[in-house]
N, C-alpha and C positions, 0 to 999 in steps of 0.2 A: 504494500500500500504506500503510495507516494503522498507525502504531506508537504504542502507549499509553505514557504517562509511566512507569507501573509497570514495563513491559518494559525501558525504557531505564535506569531506576534499578537494576533487577536486573542488567542487562548491565554497567553501569559499576561496580557493587559487586564484580564479579569481575575488575576491571582495576586494577592499580596505576598511578598513585597515587590513583585515585578512591576505592578502598575504604578509604583512610585518612582520608577526609573525614568529618566528623560528618554524621549522616543529614539533619538540617535543611538544612545547606549543600549537600549533594548534591542534595536535592530542589529547592532553589532554582536550582542550576546546570541541572538537567534542565528546569526551567520555561522557561529562556531559550535552551536549546540548539536549534539548527535541525536539522530532519530533511529530507534531500534525497533524492528518489528518482532513481536513475540508471539509464539504459539501457546496454546493452552497447556498447562502443566510443565512448561519449560522453566528450568531453574536459572535464575538470573545471577544470584550470588549466594555463597555458602557462609555458614558461621566459621569464623576464624580467617576468612579471606581478607586481604588488605583492603581497607575502606578508602577508596579513591574515586567513588562516583556518587553524586547526588542525583536521585532519580525522581522524575515527576511523571506518573501515568498520564498519557494523552488520550488514547481511545481504548485503554485496557484497564483491567483490574489486576492488582498484584497482592498476593497473599504473603504476609510475613509470618514465619513460624519460629518459635523459640523452644529451647529444651526445658522440660519440666524437671521436677525433683527426681523422677525416675529415669532421667536421661533419655526421654522420648520426645519427639517433636509434637508440639501442639500449636494451634492457630493463635497468633498474637493479635493480628488485625487483618482486615481486608481493605486495601486502599483504593479509592476511586480516582478518576481523572481530576487533576488539580491538587492532589495531596502529595506530601513529601515522604520519601523513604531513603534510607542510606544516610541518616543524620549523623552517623559516626564519622562521615567524611569531612564534616566541618571542623573536626579536630585533627591535628597532625599525628601521623604514625599510629592510627587506631585500626582495629579490626572490626568486621561486622559481627554484631551480637545476635543477629537473626538470619534466617534463610529466606530468600525472596523467590517466590514461585508465581509464574503467570497464572492468574485465576480465570481470565478470559482473553481470547485472542485480540491483539491490537498493537498499538504503537506506544512506546515510552520515550520520553525526552531525558537525555543524560548530560549532566554537567561534569566534566572531568576536573582533575585536580587544579589545573591552571585557571579554568573558568571559576571554580569555587573560590580560590584564593583572590582572584581579581574582584569577584563580587563582594567578598567579605571586607577587603581592604578599601574599596572605593565607595561603598554605599553603607552608611551607618545603619540605616533602617533594616537593610537585609541582614547585616551582621547581628544586630540586636534580636531580630525576629527569629532567625535560624538558631541562634544560641539559646533563646528562650525555649524553643521546641526541643533542643538538645538536652537542656537541663531537666525537662520533663521526661524525656524519652528513657534515659538511663534508670531513674528510680522506678518507672513504670514496668521495666523489664523484670524487676525482681518482685513486684507486687503480685499477689495472688488474684486480686480483683474478682472475687466470686460473684459479684453483682453484674459483671459484664457478660453480654451475650457473645457467642463464639465469633461471629463475624463483625462485631462492633469495634470500630477503630477509636482508640483514645488519643486525642491530639495533644492535650495539655492538662497538666495538673500542677497546682501550686498552693502554697499557704500564704498567710498574710506576709507583708514585706518584713524581712528580718530586722529592719530598723525598730519596729515596735517590740520585738523580743529584747533587743539591746537596751531600749529605754527601761523596760521592766527590770532588767537584770543590772542596771547601772548602779543603783544604791547598794544592793548586796555585794556587788563586785568591788566597789570602793571600800566598803567596810572590811571585806576579806583582805584586800591589799593593805589596808591600814593595820589590821591585826597582824598580818604577816610581817610588816615592817617593824612593829613594836616587838614582836616575838624575837626577830633576828637581832634587834638592838639590845634587848635584855640578855639574850643568849651570848652575844659577843662581849658585852660589858661584864658578864658574869655577876649580874645583880640579883639573881634568884636561883634557887635550886632547879636543876634541869628537869627532873621527873615531874614535880608538881606544876612547873611552868608549861611543860609539854601537855600535861593532862588538861590544864585550864584552857590553853589556846586551842587544843584539839577539839574540846567540847564546843568552844565558841565557833570554830570553823564549821563544825558539823551543822549547827543551827543557822549559820549564815548561808551555807551552801544549799540547805533544804529549799528556800524560796527559789533559788536559781534553777534547781532541778524541776520544781513544780511549774515554774514559768515556761521552761522549755517543753515539758510534756504537754502543757496546756496549749502552747503555740503549735506544736507538731500535730496535735489531734484535730485541728481545724484545717480543712482543705477544700479546694474548688476544682472541678473537673469539667472539661468540655470533650464530648465524644461526637461521632458523626450523626448521632440521633438524639442526644439529650445533654442537658447541663445539670450539674449536681453541686449542692452546697452542703457541707457537713460541719456542724458546730458542736463541740463537746467541752464540758467542764468536768474535770475528773470526779467520778463517784457522785456527781450531783445532777448532771444534765447532759442529754445527748439528743441531737435532732439531725435529721437528714432530709433535705428538700431536693426534689428533682422535677424537671419538666421537660417534655419532649420538644424537639426543635420546631415542629410545626405548630406548637401551642404558644410560641413566642410572638408577641405583637410588635415589640420594638426593643431596641437596646440603646441605653445611654451610658456615657462615661462621665465621671465627675472627678476633676482634679481641683481640690478645694482651696489650695493655698500655694504660695510661692515655694514653700518648703517641700510640699508634695511634688511640685513640678521639678524641683532640683534633685530630689531623691528618687523621683520617678515611681510614685505610687498613687493609687486612686481607687475609686469605686466603679464597678460595672453594675448598672441597674438594669435588670432584665424584666420587662413588663410582660405579664401573661394575662390570660382571661380572668384569672382569679386574684391577681395582686402582683407583687414583685418578688423576685428572687435576687438577692444581693451578693455580689462578690466584693467583699469589703477589704479595702486597703491592700489590694493586690499589686505586685510589682509589674512594671511594663503595661500600664492600663491601655495605652494606645494600641499596642500590639495585640493584647487580648481582645480588645474591641474589634480590630480588623479580622482576627482569626474567627471570632464568633459570627461576624457578618459574612465572611467567606463560607463558613460552614452552612449557614442558613441558605445562602445563594446556591451552593452545590446541591443541597438537599432538594430545593425546589426544581433545579435544573434536571437532576437525575430522575425525579418523579415524572417530569414532563417528557423526557426521552423514553423512559420505560413505557409510558402511556402511548406515545406515538408508535413505538415498535409493536406494542400489543395490538393497536388498531390495524397496522399493516398486516400482521399475521392473521387477525380475525377476518379481515376483508378477503385475504387469499383463500381462507377456508370457505367462507360463504359463497364466493364466486367459483369455487371448484378448482382453483389452480394447484392446490396441495391437498393431501389427504388430511382428514380430521386429526388423526392421532399424531401427525408429524409435529404439531405444535402443542401437544398436550401439556398442560401446566402441572408442575409438581405440586403436591399438597403442601399446605403451609406447615412449616416446621415449628410446631409448638415445643416449648421447652419441656423436657420430661419432668414429671413430678418428683420431688425429693422425698424419698422414703426415710422414715426415722426408724432405724433398726438397730443401730449400735450406739453405745455411749461414746461421746467424744473423749479424746484424751484431755485430762485436766485435773483440777484439784477435787477434793472431797465434795465441796459445795456444788461444783458443776455436775458431778456424777449423781448426787442426790437429786438435784434439779431435773436432770434428764430422766432419771428413774420415775419421778412423779409426773413428768410430762407424758411419758408413755402410759403410766398407770391410769391417769385421768383422761387420756386420749385428747390432749389439747389440740392436736392436728390430725385429722383423719381424711382419708381419700376414698371416694366412691366414684369410680369411673373418672369423668372429667371434673367432678365436683370436689372442692376442698372445703372442709369445715374446720373453723377455728373456734376455740373456747377461751374464755378469760383464764388467766393464769391460776394455777392451783393455790398460789399464795393468797390470792384475793378471797377464795372460798374460806380458807382457814382464818383469814383476817376478819371476815364478816361473822364467822361462827365461833370465834375463839372463846367467848365467854360461856357459851352453851357447852362447848367441848370440854372446857376446864371444869365446868360444873358436873358434867357427866363422869368425870374421873373420880369424884368423891364416892358415889355408890360402888364403883368398880373396886376402889381401894378397900372399901368396907367389906364387900363380898370376898375379896382376896384374903383379908385378915380372918374372916370366918372360916374360909377353906383351910388356911394354915393351922388354925386352932383345932379344927376337926381332924386334920391329918395327925397333928401332934397330940391329939387326945387331951387337950387342955379344956378346963371348964370356962367357957365363955358363952353365956346365954343372955344376949341382949333382949330387951322386951320385944314382944311380937309387933307392937306398934312401930318400933324403930325399923324392923325389917320391912314392914309394909311401906313405910315412908321412903326407905331407900329404893325399894322396887319401883314405887310410883315416881320418884325423882329420876331414876334411870329411864323409865319408859317415856316420861315427858321430855327429858333432854334428848333421848334418841329420836323421838318423833320430830322435835324441832330441828335437830341436826339433819335428819333425813329430808325434811321439807326444804331446808336451806340448800342441801346438796342438789335436790331435784330442780330447785329454782335456779341455782348456778349452772347446772348442766343444760337446762332448757334455753339459756341465752347463747345463741350461736351466731357466728358470722360466716356466711357461705359465699364462696367464689366459684363461678363456673365460667364457661366460655362466652356467655352472653351478658351476665349481670352479676352484681353483688347484692347480697341479702343480709339485712340486719334484723335478726329475729329475737324478740324479747317476749318470753312466754312465762306466765305465772302458773304454778301448780293449781289446778282446779279453778283457774280464773282466766283473766284476759290474755290476749295475744296481740302484740304489736309487730307488724311486719313492714319493713321499708325496703324498697328495691331501687336500683339505679342501673341503667344500661352502661356497660363498660365503655362504649364509644362516647358516652356523654361525660365521662370523668375527665377533668382538666388538670388536676395535680394530685400527687400523693406524697405525703411526708410522714415521718414517724418521730416520736419523742420518747426518750427514757428519762425519767426524773426520779431522783432520790437514790439512796444507797441500795435499798432492796431491789429497785429496778435494774441497777447495774449488776449487783451480785447474782441475781437470779435471771437476768436477761429478759425482762418483759417491759412492755411499754405500749403506747397508744399509736395507732396508725390513723392519720387524718386524710380523708378522701373528699376532695372538693368537686361537687357537681353543681355548676352554676352558682346560685346563691345559697345552696344547701350544703351542709357539711356532714358527711357520714364519719363515724368513728368506730374503729375496732378497738375497744377499750382493753388495755392491759393484757394483750396477747403475748404469748411466748415468742421470743426471737423476732421482734418487730421488723428488723432490717430484712429478714427473709420474706416476711409477709408482704412488705412493701415491694420487694423485688418480684414476687410472684404476681401481685396485682398489676404491676407495671408491664410485665411480659404479656399477661392476658389482655391488657388494654391495647397494646400495640398490635397483637394478633387480631383483636376484634375490629380495631380501626382499619387494619389492612383488609380484612374481609369485607367490611362495609364499603370501603373505597373501591374494591374490585367489583362488588355487586352494583354500585352506582355507575361505574364506568361501563360495566357490561350492559346495564339497562339502556344507557345513552347510546352505546355502540349498536345494540340490537335495533333500536329505533331507526338510527341512521342507515344501517345496513339493510334493513327491510326496504326502505325507500330505494337504496342503490340497487338492491336485487330486483325490485319491481321495474326500475328503469332499465336495468340490464336486460331483463326478459322482454320488455316492450320494445326496446331499441333493436333487438335481434329480429323482430317481426318486420321492421322497416316499412311502415304503412305508406310512405310517400312513393316508394318504388312499386308497390302493389296496390294500385288504386281500386282493384276489384275486390280487395279484402280489407276491410277496416276493423281493427280490433274492437270487440265489444267489451262492455263492462264486465261480462262474465270471464272473457279472456284475461283481462287485467286482474280480476279477482283471483283467477286460478294461478296467474303468475305470482 
């Protein structure tokens, strides 16, 4: 396939940072850029190979694979036209950390070492942007990213600007340096006994370093992510608060960047405000806000463009089928690849609390699967919290009967009044009945997820039943929050689902991040099905008219004046 220079120039003009290049420089770059035609499943570069090429898919898709913990290849991402791979090449004397395989036949654009060096040296924006992607790329390679779908490409991940970490750590750092200076002066002047002096200053150092460690962990726990299909914001305060917001690319209405002061401009940090149907998602105080803004806008543009191209190709294929140019099965569509359900069968490796928590999750069936339907229940801790007084009260008669049994076995004389025995039996029956009622009430409250909708079912024993439903395709955002020490220790929290002006909540469910992920995956599958059905309806309407026209045109009534097609002929056509 021959690609003209003008096509490549137009293509690169739509990609940041190339669109910021002056036109003569861009044309000069295009003059020296290599075009390589790739066939499906062709390996482009291997892990360990010298990184000397920066690659941009032009009309193909390229799959990156990495080695997992079992030293087996797994998909890291699938990159579409206009995205970057081979980011290792922007650094000198590096090797590729992934394997690149052509996922679909087409052409790729290649910048070799001399073009890469020239681009980085002469254009500050290109240098900053590519290094920003590079800084995200290496940490992402080692992340498990269990929330990511197999073919989802992660472009960028970052935390708040390190400047804010240094500000928080400044005072403890100054105190620690001061303490160290005093300790060394006293030690060198021999003004105090060494052992007590070391003990005192060692203790002081410990308490001064604790805030620094806390500030670092708190800073590292907050992150922002952009993928080819969603944006994610995660905020956590250790053992107190944890929330994760995400929204799909096609739910974004607009993106704004805010650089609030001269200091922010000089240090290069700012806010990215993402407006959605249900509110805003904030990337707060991120480094390189201008580059992040451009990356997000490019991602949105590529997403819309890819949808348009896929839709056009599907129309062409459908028309060929309807007009009989190809066999029906030639363009058969593969079924949608829904993510497999996650079965809970084994205890995860972890501490005693984790094992106990997992045991009770299975015992109380907090997550059950019935075909395509997943049912969640409120965490078992909430049941015990609500029934704790009744359960504690029920222990009293049990202890009483246990003492009676021991005395009976030991043949000791212990004959309480009959009325006491009766009261204890009555107390046990009452507390048991109340506990059973609370258990049935707890178990009847369910949150159901299937391929079409979510259901919030609140049912009272022998009483009312409240049932709320929402279509998956109407859901606009999903987030979760874990609050408090118990929520962190036992890993439960609330998942918030926004449907227009209404908010559904899956209250205090186990492993809320997994629940959020499962809902998000079902939402995307449902939206894709709905999109395909709508496209198919429109396509069928248009193709019906084309097919009628095609049938009538073949009769050519102008050449055969003796036969004019009747309404019946047209109807049969």
